[in-house]
C-alpha positions in Angstrom: -66.9 0.1 -0.9 -64.8 -1.3 1.9 -64.3 0.4 5.2 -60.7 0.9 6.3 -60.9 -2.0 8.8 -62.2 -4.4 6.2 -59.6 -3.3 3.7 -56.9 -3.8 6.4 -58.0 -7.4 7.1 -58.0 -8.1 3.3 -54.6 -6.7 2.6 -52.8 -7.4 5.9 -51.9 -3.7 6.1 -52.7 -2.2 9.5 -55.1 0.7 9.7 -52.3 2.9 11.0 -50.2 2.0 7.9 -53.1 2.6 5.5 -53.5 6.1 7.1 -49.8 6.8 6.7 -49.9 5.7 3.0 -52.9 8.0 2.5 -51.0 10.9 4.0 -48.0 10.2 1.8 -50.3 10.0 -1.3 -49.1 6.4 -1.8 -52.5 4.7 -1.5 -55.4 7.2 -1.6 -58.8 5.9 -0.6 -61.5 5.7 -3.3 -63.6 8.1 -1.2 -63.4 9.9 2.2 -66.6 10.8 4.0 -66.5 14.6 4.3 -68.5 14.6 7.5 -66.7 11.8 9.5 -63.4 11.6 7.7 -63.9 7.8 7.4 -61.8 6.3 4.6 -63.4 3.8 2.1 -61.5 1.7 -0.5 -62.5 -0.1 -3.7 -62.0 -3.8 -4.1 -59.9 -2.9 -7.2 -57.3 -1.3 -4.9 -56.5 -4.6 -3.1 -53.8 -5.7 -5.7 -52.2 -2.3 -5.5 -52.1 -2.5 -1.7 -50.5 -5.9 -1.9 -47.9 -4.7 -4.3 -47.0 -1.8 -2.0 -46.9 -4.3 1.0 -44.3 -6.5 -0.9 -42.2 -3.5 -2.0 -42.1 -2.1 1.5 -41.1 -5.6 2.9 -38.1 -5.3 0.5 -37.3 -1.9 2.0 -38.0 0.0 -1.2 -38.1 3.7 -0.3 -41.6 5.3 -0.2 -40.6 7.7 -3.0 -39.7 4.8 -5.3 -42.8 2.8 -4.3 -44.9 5.9 -5.3 -43.1 6.0 -8.6 -43.6 2.3 -9.3 -47.2 2.3 -8.3 -48.0 5.4 -10.2 -46.4 4.2 -13.5 -49.1 3.0 -15.9 -46.7 1.2 -18.2 -46.2 -2.4 -16.9 -42.8 -2.7 -18.7 -41.5 0.4 -16.9 -42.8 -0.9 -13.6 -41.0 -4.2 -14.2 -37.8 -2.4 -15.0 -38.0 -0.3 -11.8 -38.6 -3.3 -9.6 -35.9 -5.3 -11.3 -33.4 -2.6 -10.6 -34.2 -2.6 -6.9 -34.0 -6.4 -6.8 -30.5 -6.3 -8.3 -29.4 -3.9 -5.6 -30.9 -6.1 -2.9 -29.1 -9.2 -4.3 -25.8 -7.3 -4.4 -26.3 -6.3 -0.7 -27.2 -9.9 0.2 -23.9 -11.1 -1.5 -21.9 -8.6 0.6 -23.7 -9.7 3.7 -23.1 -13.4 3.0 -19.4 -12.7 2.4 -19.1 -10.8 5.6 -20.9 -13.5 7.6 -18.6 -16.2 6.1 -15.5 -14.3 7.0 -16.7 -13.5 10.6 -17.6 -17.2 11.2 -14.1 -18.3 10.1 -12.3 -15.5 12.1 -14.2 -16.3 15.3 -13.4 -20.0 15.3 -11.3 -20.9 18.3 -7.6 -21.8 17.9 -7.5 -22.2 14.1 -5.0 -24.7 12.7 -1.7 -23.2 11.4 -1.8 -22.3 7.7 0.0 -24.7 5.4 2.5 -22.6 3.4 5.3 -23.7 1.1 8.1 -21.8 -0.6 8.0 -22.4 -4.3 10.4 -21.3 -7.1 8.5 -20.5 -10.3 10.5 -20.2 -13.5 10.0 -17.5 -16.1 7.1 -18.4 -18.4 5.2 -16.9 -21.3 1.4 -17.0 -21.2 -1.6 -15.7 -23.0 -2.9 -12.8 -21.0 -5.3 -9.9 -20.7 -4.3 -7.0 -18.5 -5.6 -3.6 -17.6 -6.1 -1.0 -14.8 -9.2 -2.0 -12.8 -11.2 -0.5 -9.9 -11.4 -2.8 -6.9 -15.2 -2.8 -7.1 -15.1 -4.0 -10.7 -12.6 -6.9 -10.3 -15.1 -9.7 -10.6 -16.8 -8.4 -13.7 -13.5 -7.5 -15.3 -12.1 -10.9 -14.5 -15.2 -12.7 -16.0 -14.9 -10.7 -19.3 -11.2 -11.2 -19.6 -11.3 -14.9 -18.9 -14.2 -15.4 -21.4 -12.0 -13.7 -24.0 -9.1 -15.9 -23.1 -11.2 -19.1 -23.3 -12.5 -18.0 -26.7 -9.1 -17.2 -28.1 -6.6 -19.7 -26.6 -6.6 -23.2 -28.1 -4.9 -25.9 -26.0 -4.2 -24.5 -22.5 -1.4 -26.3 -20.8 -2.3 -25.5 -17.2 -4.6 -23.8 -14.7 -5.6 -20.2 -15.3 -4.2 -17.5 -13.0 -4.0 -13.8 -12.1 -1.6 -11.2 -10.9 -3.0 -8.4 -8.7 -1.0 -5.2 -8.3 -0.5 -4.0 -4.7 -2.3 -0.7 -5.6 -5.5 -2.6 -6.2 -5.7 -3.3 -2.5 -4.0 -0.2 -1.2 -5.8 2.5 -3.1 -8.7 0.7 -4.7 -7.4 0.7 -8.3 -4.5 -1.1 -9.8 -3.0 -3.3 -12.6 -4.7 -6.7 -13.0 -3.6 -9.5 -15.3 -5.3 -12.8 -15.9 -3.7 -15.5 -18.0 -3.8 -19.0 -19.5 -0.6 -21.1 -19.9 -0.2 -22.2 -23.5 2.7 -23.4 -25.7 1.8 -20.8 -28.4 0.2 -17.7 -26.9 -1.8 -15.9 -29.6 -2.0 -12.2 -30.3 -5.7 -11.3 -30.8 -7.6 -8.3 -29.4 -6.9 -7.9 -25.7 -5.2 -11.3 -25.6 -1.5 -10.9 -25.9 1.7 -12.9 -25.1 3.2 -11.9 -21.7 6.3 -13.2 -20.1 5.9 -13.6 -16.4 9.3 -13.3 -14.6 10.8 -16.0 -12.4 9.8 -15.6 -8.8 9.9 -17.2 -5.4 6.4 -17.6 -3.9 5.0 -18.3 -0.5 2.0 -20.4 -1.5 -1.1 -21.6 0.3 -4.4 -23.0 -1.0 -7.7 -21.4 -0.2 -10.5 -24.0 -0.1 -14.1 -23.2 -1.2 -15.8 -20.1 -2.4 -14.1 -16.7 -2.3 -16.3 -15.0 0.3 -13.6 -15.4 3.0 -10.5 -15.5 0.8 -9.3 -12.3 2.6 -8.9 -14.4 5.8 -6.6 -16.8 3.9 -4.6 -13.8 2.7 -4.2 -12.7 6.3 -3.0 -16.1 7.3 -0.4 -16.4 4.7 0.7 -12.8 5.3 1.2 -13.6 9.0 3.3 -16.6 8.0 5.4 -14.5 5.7 6.1 -12.0 8.5 6.8 -14.7 11.0 9.3 -16.3 8.7 11.3 -13.1 8.2 10.2 -12.7 4.6 9.0 -9.6 2.7 6.5 -9.3 -0.1 8.3 -8.4 -3.3 5.7 -7.9 -6.0 2.1 -8.4 -7.1 0.1 -11.2 -5.6 -0.4 -14.3 -7.8 -3.5 -16.5 -7.8 -3.8 -19.8 -9.5 -7.3 -21.2 -10.0 -6.8 -25.0 -9.7 -10.5 -25.6 -9.5 -13.0 -22.8 -9.9 -16.4 -21.8 -11.3 -15.2 -22.7 -14.8 -14.8 -26.3 -13.7 -17.7 -26.9 -11.3 -20.7 -25.1 -9.8 -19.9 -26.8 -6.4 -18.2 -24.0 -4.5 -16.9 -26.4 -1.9 -14.7 -28.0 -4.5 -13.0 -24.8 -5.5 -9.2 -24.6 -4.9 -7.3 -21.3 -5.3 -3.6 -21.0 -4.8 -2.4 -17.7 -3.3 1.2 -16.9 -4.0 3.0 -14.0 -2.5 6.3 -13.1 -4.1 8.9 -13.0 -1.3 12.5 -12.5 -0.4 14.3 -13.1 2.9 15.2 -10.1 5.1 17.5 -9.7 8.0 16.0 -10.6 11.4 14.7 -7.7 13.4 
């Protein structure tokens, strides 16, 4: 048997932490001296203590740690841990995106955004469309684009998307992704759609999409400053993206706001 101090040194868990884990029925000593109250641990408990240590470093709640440690089935334990790791990775992605946006926003005296007005003619494309929650945009886009890639033979241009204003304003709205092609097929969710002619205020976002909202803000300020108003769903064109290269620094996304000129205020 190992005294609590020895067990502490072997597991890198403080005596205070070991006592707290005992009180929480998370890591119960192999035996407790009834006369002195001294706690003693078995060598076989060292791996369990180390697992608990790692889980707590990952901020797994005590109740969930107790559930993981107390589950005898290794497959169930692995599933529980994997679920928490997925949640952590999602939180890390959100943190990285926020950091990237803040760094860009806090740069002194950013260069003026380069915007052009572009007239886009009516065109018929192969498209997938649907009503989507804002939190599900990325997964919905990936599925829709995979279906387009599998269905459309001979794309004639870069893929793109149209994003309804409600998607940003209320968190759910119409979303359409498309591939230009001379002969749009009709198969499953992939259907021919005619996009109307439109005048766009266009700028290009460089790199990954973590801070694409900053580019949206810049082109929006340009639109307001040039006495224009937004007149429809935002259009994005993916000149270079994840489908083309894993190098995020090479990605190029055109953001196009449908506009019309208004009277000066």
